[in-house]
C-alpha positions in Angstrom: 405.4 -50.4 79.8 404.6 -53.4 82.2 404.4 -56.3 80.9 402.9 -58.2 84.0 402.8 -61.9 83.7 404.7 -62.0 80.1 408.1 -61.6 82.4 407.9 -64.6 83.8 406.4 -66.9 81.4 409.1 -65.8 79.0 407.8 -68.1 76.5 411.1 -69.9 77.1 411.5 -71.2 74.0 409.8 -72.9 71.0 410.8 -76.2 71.8 411.9 -77.6 75.6 415.6 -77.5 74.0 417.3 -74.4 72.2 419.5 -76.7 69.8 417.5 -80.0 69.0 419.8 -80.6 65.8 423.0 -78.5 67.1 426.9 -79.2 65.5 428.9 -81.9 67.3 426.9 -83.7 69.5 425.3 -81.0 70.9 421.5 -81.7 71.6 419.9 -79.6 74.9 421.5 -76.4 74.3 421.8 -76.1 78.6 419.3 -73.5 79.2 418.9 -72.8 83.3 416.3 -70.1 82.6 414.1 -72.5 84.4 416.5 -71.4 87.3 415.7 -67.3 86.6 412.3 -67.6 87.0 410.4 -65.4 90.0 409.1 -67.3 92.8 408.8 -71.5 93.4 409.1 -72.7 90.0 409.1 -76.5 88.6 408.7 -77.3 85.0 408.9 -80.8 82.8 409.5 -81.2 79.0 409.9 -83.3 76.3 411.5 -83.0 72.5 411.3 -85.2 69.9 413.1 -84.7 66.5 412.5 -86.5 63.0 415.5 -85.8 60.7 416.0 -86.7 57.1 419.6 -87.2 56.1 420.4 -88.8 52.7 423.5 -88.2 50.3 426.0 -90.1 48.1 429.2 -92.2 48.8 432.1 -91.8 46.5 430.9 -94.2 44.1 427.5 -92.3 43.4 425.5 -94.7 44.8 422.5 -93.2 47.1 422.5 -93.3 50.9 418.9 -93.8 52.4 418.0 -91.7 55.5 420.4 -92.7 57.8 419.3 -90.1 60.6 417.3 -91.7 63.4 414.0 -90.3 65.3 414.9 -89.2 69.0 413.2 -87.8 71.9 415.0 -86.5 74.9 413.3 -85.2 78.3 413.9 -82.5 80.7 412.9 -81.1 83.9 413.9 -78.5 86.5 412.5 -77.1 90.1 413.7 -74.0 91.5 413.1 -72.5 95.2 413.2 -69.6 96.4 414.7 -69.9 99.8 414.8 -66.5 101.2 414.6 -63.1 99.9 418.3 -63.7 98.4 419.0 -67.2 98.4 417.5 -69.5 95.6 418.2 -73.2 95.0 417.9 -75.3 91.5 417.7 -78.5 90.3 418.3 -79.1 86.5 418.0 -82.3 84.5 418.6 -82.5 80.9 420.5 -84.8 78.1 423.1 -82.2 76.5 424.9 -84.5 74.5 424.0 -87.3 71.9 423.6 -89.0 68.6 421.5 -91.7 66.8 421.9 -92.9 63.3 421.9 -95.9 61.5 422.7 -96.0 57.8 420.4 -98.3 55.8 421.6 -101.9 54.3 420.7 -100.1 50.6 424.1 -101.0 48.4 426.2 -98.1 49.6 429.7 -98.0 51.3 428.1 -97.6 54.8 426.7 -101.2 54.9 428.3 -104.6 54.5 425.4 -106.1 52.9 423.5 -107.3 56.0 424.1 -105.0 58.3 424.6 -100.9 58.5 427.1 -98.3 60.2 425.2 -97.3 63.4 426.0 -95.0 66.2 423.9 -94.5 70.0 425.4 -91.8 72.1 423.3 -90.9 75.5 424.4 -88.6 78.3 422.5 -87.5 81.5 422.9 -83.8 83.5 422.0 -83.2 86.8 422.8 -79.6 87.8 422.6 -78.6 91.5 422.5 -74.4 91.3 422.8 -72.3 94.4 421.9 -68.2 93.6 422.3 -65.1 95.7 420.3 -61.7 94.6 421.9 -58.7 96.4 419.1 -57.2 95.2 415.7 -57.2 92.6 418.3 -56.8 89.8 421.3 -59.2 90.4 421.5 -62.5 90.4 425.0 -64.5 90.8 424.6 -68.2 90.6 427.1 -71.3 90.3 427.2 -75.1 91.6 428.4 -78.8 90.5 427.2 -80.8 87.6 426.9 -84.3 87.6 427.6 -86.2 83.9 426.8 -89.7 82.6 427.9 -90.6 79.3 427.6 -93.9 77.4 427.6 -95.3 73.9 427.3 -98.1 71.6 428.8 -97.8 67.8 429.4 -100.2 64.8 431.6 -99.7 61.8 430.4 -101.0 58.1 431.3 -101.5 54.8 433.8 -100.5 52.3 434.1 -97.0 53.6 435.6 -97.9 56.4 438.1 -100.1 54.4 439.5 -103.0 56.9 438.3 -101.5 59.7 434.3 -102.5 58.9 433.3 -104.9 61.8 434.8 -103.1 64.5 432.4 -102.1 67.5 432.8 -100.2 70.7 430.1 -100.3 73.6 430.9 -97.8 76.2 429.4 -98.7 79.5 427.8 -95.7 81.3 430.3 -93.8 83.3 429.8 -90.8 86.0 432.1 -87.6 85.7 431.8 -84.0 87.5 431.8 -80.6 86.1 430.6 -77.0 87.5 428.7 -74.1 86.1 428.7 -70.6 87.1 427.0 -67.3 86.1 424.8 -64.0 86.3 422.0 -62.6 85.7 420.3 -58.7 85.6 417.0 -57.9 85.1 414.3 -54.9 85.5 411.2 -56.8 85.9 409.3 -53.6 85.1 410.3 -53.4 81.3 410.7 -57.4 81.5 414.7 -57.0 80.5 417.1 -60.1 81.5 420.0 -60.8 80.5 422.4 -64.0 81.6 425.6 -65.4 80.9 426.2 -69.1 81.7 429.7 -71.1 81.4 430.0 -74.7 81.8 433.3 -76.5 82.7 434.6 -79.1 80.7 433.7 -82.7 81.9 436.5 -85.5 81.5 435.0 -88.7 81.4 437.5 -92.3 81.6 434.9 -94.8 80.9 435.0 -98.6 80.4 434.7 -99.8 76.5 434.5 -103.4 75.2 436.0 -103.4 71.5 435.9 -105.7 69.0 437.6 -105.9 65.6 437.9 -109.0 63.0 441.0 -106.9 61.4 443.7 -109.6 60.0 447.0 -108.5 60.8 450.3 -109.9 59.3 453.1 -110.7 62.3 456.0 -112.9 62.5 455.9 -115.8 64.8 459.4 -116.1 67.7 461.7 -119.0 67.3 460.5 -121.9 69.2 462.3 -122.4 73.1 465.5 -123.9 72.6 465.5 -123.4 69.0 467.0 -119.8 69.0 468.4 -120.2 65.1 464.9 -121.6 63.8 464.0 -118.9 61.5 460.8 -116.9 62.2 457.6 -117.7 60.2 455.1 -115.3 58.7 451.7 -115.8 60.4 448.5 -114.2 60.3 446.7 -113.0 63.5 443.4 -111.2 64.4 442.5 -108.2 66.5 440.0 -109.8 69.0 438.1 -108.1 71.8 439.7 -105.9 74.3 438.5 -104.2 77.2 440.2 -100.6 78.3 439.5 -97.2 79.0 438.4 -94.8 76.5 438.5 -91.1 77.4 436.4 -88.3 76.3 436.2 -84.8 77.3 432.5 -83.1 76.9 433.3 -79.1 75.9 432.9 -76.0 77.6 430.6 -73.7 76.7 429.1 -70.4 77.2 425.4 -69.4 76.9 424.3 -66.0 76.6 420.4 -65.1 77.0 418.5 -62.0 76.4 414.8 -60.8 76.6 413.5 -57.1 76.6 410.0 -55.9 76.1 409.4 -53.9 73.3 405.7 -53.1 73.2 402.7 -53.7 75.4 402.6 -57.2 75.9 405.4 -58.1 73.1 409.2 -58.7 74.0 412.2 -59.8 71.6 414.7 -62.4 72.7 417.6 -64.0 71.7 420.2 -67.1 72.5 423.9 -67.1 71.5 425.8 -70.4 72.6 429.7 -71.2 71.7 431.1 -74.4 72.5 434.2 -75.6 72.1 434.3 -78.7 69.9 437.9 -77.9 68.0 440.3 -80.8 68.7 437.4 -83.0 70.6 438.5 -86.0 69.7 437.5 -89.8 71.2 440.2 -92.3 70.1 439.8 -96.1 71.5 443.0 -98.3 72.0 441.8 -101.0 69.8 440.7 -98.8 67.2 443.9 -96.6 67.3 446.1 -99.9 66.7 444.0 -101.6 64.2 443.6 -98.6 62.0 447.8 -97.6 62.2 448.0 -101.1 61.1 445.5 -101.2 58.3 446.4 -97.7 57.0 449.7 -96.6 58.7 448.2 -94.2 60.9 445.6 -93.7 63.7 442.1 -92.7 63.1 439.8 -91.2 65.7 436.5 -92.3 66.5 434.6 -89.4 66.7 436.7 -85.8 66.2 435.5 -82.1 65.2 437.8 -79.7 63.9 436.0 -75.7 64.8 434.1 -74.5 67.7 430.3 -74.4 67.5 428.6 -70.9 67.2 424.7 -71.1 67.3 422.2 -68.4 67.9 417.9 -67.9 68.0 416.3 -64.5 68.1 412.3 -64.2 68.1 409.3 -62.3 69.3 406.7 -63.3 71.6 403.3 -61.7 72.3 400.9 -61.9 75.1 397.4 -62.2 73.2 395.6 -62.1 76.6 395.5 -63.5 79.9 395.4 -67.3 78.7 397.0 -67.0 75.4 400.7 -66.4 74.1 402.4 -67.4 71.2 406.7 -66.8 69.8 408.1 -67.2 66.5 411.6 -67.5 66.1 414.7 -68.0 63.5 417.7 -70.0 64.5 421.3 -70.5 62.8 424.2 -72.9 64.0 427.9 -73.0 62.3 428.7 -76.5 62.7 431.6 -78.0 64.1 433.8 -78.1 61.1 433.9 -79.3 57.6 434.3 -82.7 56.4 432.7 -84.4 59.4 432.4 -87.7 61.0 430.2 -90.3 58.9 428.2 -90.9 62.5 426.8 -87.5 62.2 427.1 -85.8 58.9 425.3 -82.3 58.9 426.8 -79.3 59.0 425.0 -76.7 60.7 421.3 -75.2 60.3 419.0 -72.8 59.5 415.8 -73.1 61.2 412.4 -71.5 62.1 409.6 -72.0 64.5 406.0 -71.3 66.4 405.2 -71.9 69.3 402.3 -71.1 71.9 401.6 -71.1 75.4 398.0 -71.8 77.1 397.8 -70.5 81.0 394.4 -72.0 82.7 395.6 -70.1 85.5 398.1 -67.7 86.9 400.2 -70.2 88.2 400.6 -72.9 85.7 400.6 -73.0 81.9 401.2 -75.4 78.8 403.7 -75.0 75.8 403.8 -76.1 72.5 406.4 -75.7 69.9 407.3 -76.9 66.2 410.4 -76.1 64.6 411.9 -77.0 61.1 415.2 -77.3 60.0 417.3 -76.9 57.1 420.6 -78.7 57.4 424.1 -77.8 56.3 425.6 -79.8 53.3 428.7 -81.6 54.4 431.3 -84.5 53.5 431.8 -87.2 55.6 435.2 -88.3 56.2 436.9 -91.6 58.2 440.1 -91.8 58.4 441.1 -88.6 56.7 439.5 -89.9 53.6 436.2 -88.6 52.1 433.9 -91.2 51.4 430.7 -89.3 51.0 428.6 -85.9 50.2 425.1 -85.6 52.3 423.0 -82.3 50.7 419.8 -80.8 50.7 419.1 -82.5 54.3 415.9 -81.5 56.5 414.5 -82.0 59.7 411.7 -81.1 61.9 411.4 -81.3 65.7 408.4 -80.9 68.4 408.0 -80.4 71.9 405.9 -79.9 75.0 406.4 -78.5 78.4 404.4 -77.8 81.8 405.2 -75.1 84.0 403.7 -74.8 87.6 404.5 -71.8 90.0 403.9 -72.6 93.8 
């Protein structure tokens, strides 16, 4: 059962990403499938997601769609330097968030502006692989990553913290990747296990808060017996360093031919979101004064598990297609108000057109049923989000040289 070209195209996925709308801040799925392609290979792709996320606050007010559309690109190049050594460079945007609450009378806006979040990351992974024979491939390499964010809290849901802002400057940090793959090309069998380390970021942040606090004015110099006077002070602006650790993860990818020109494929992904938290210093101080306890800006309580399984079929020398279903566990419930969904189920269809043997064009679409979630801030439930959906689109071009 030799599958000729289909084993090398793999119909890499329905979209250039494996996750697109996943637990926590997970976005791209961090696939390395391009590096495992035979010979010399390059690709570029883009994914677009259109979510609809609605709900109600604790007072029963409707929360209009707060999920912003977003897109993210990906690119990769792999060179087979010798029979046993391969080199690769992969670019993606692994984590992110885009959301804006509308001025809709809910407790997530203040009448003129709504809560909003924008988180951006960039990843560049350099890989070197060693193939002792045609079946095995051992690979590792460094990872360069940047993170930046702009977040605003507005509305009664945040109590006295409404009006808080934080802007995190783009900052770079480094991690690493290692894994191995096994293949039997004659039957399109390929399996890989890839580990990515956590990456610790310490970025410069600019925080502002209009929270007024009650303090005491110290006695004036030379008048030690004069009584202290109560005063009202405001926590204004602060520049400090905020720490965030993007999580470690493991990807397991499998595929195998099951019939002539037909293969089955699967991806399993684990991401260590448990105990993930970001706690800027001004927010920590303001929340402790306002609520008697420190509040995290973003936090998650559970690890993420996700899986995608599907079938690919080669119809002729130019056309192939895929169909798949996906599941994501989420990263704990209740969740942050900045991303009030809890996992998903998805279905997707994809197609591939190959005008010539050395290049192809892929396109795909995925539909997501997003999990219901309760939104919290400072440990208090402030809203509920149900029956939400998303649709994703993607396109990729691959070239063999």
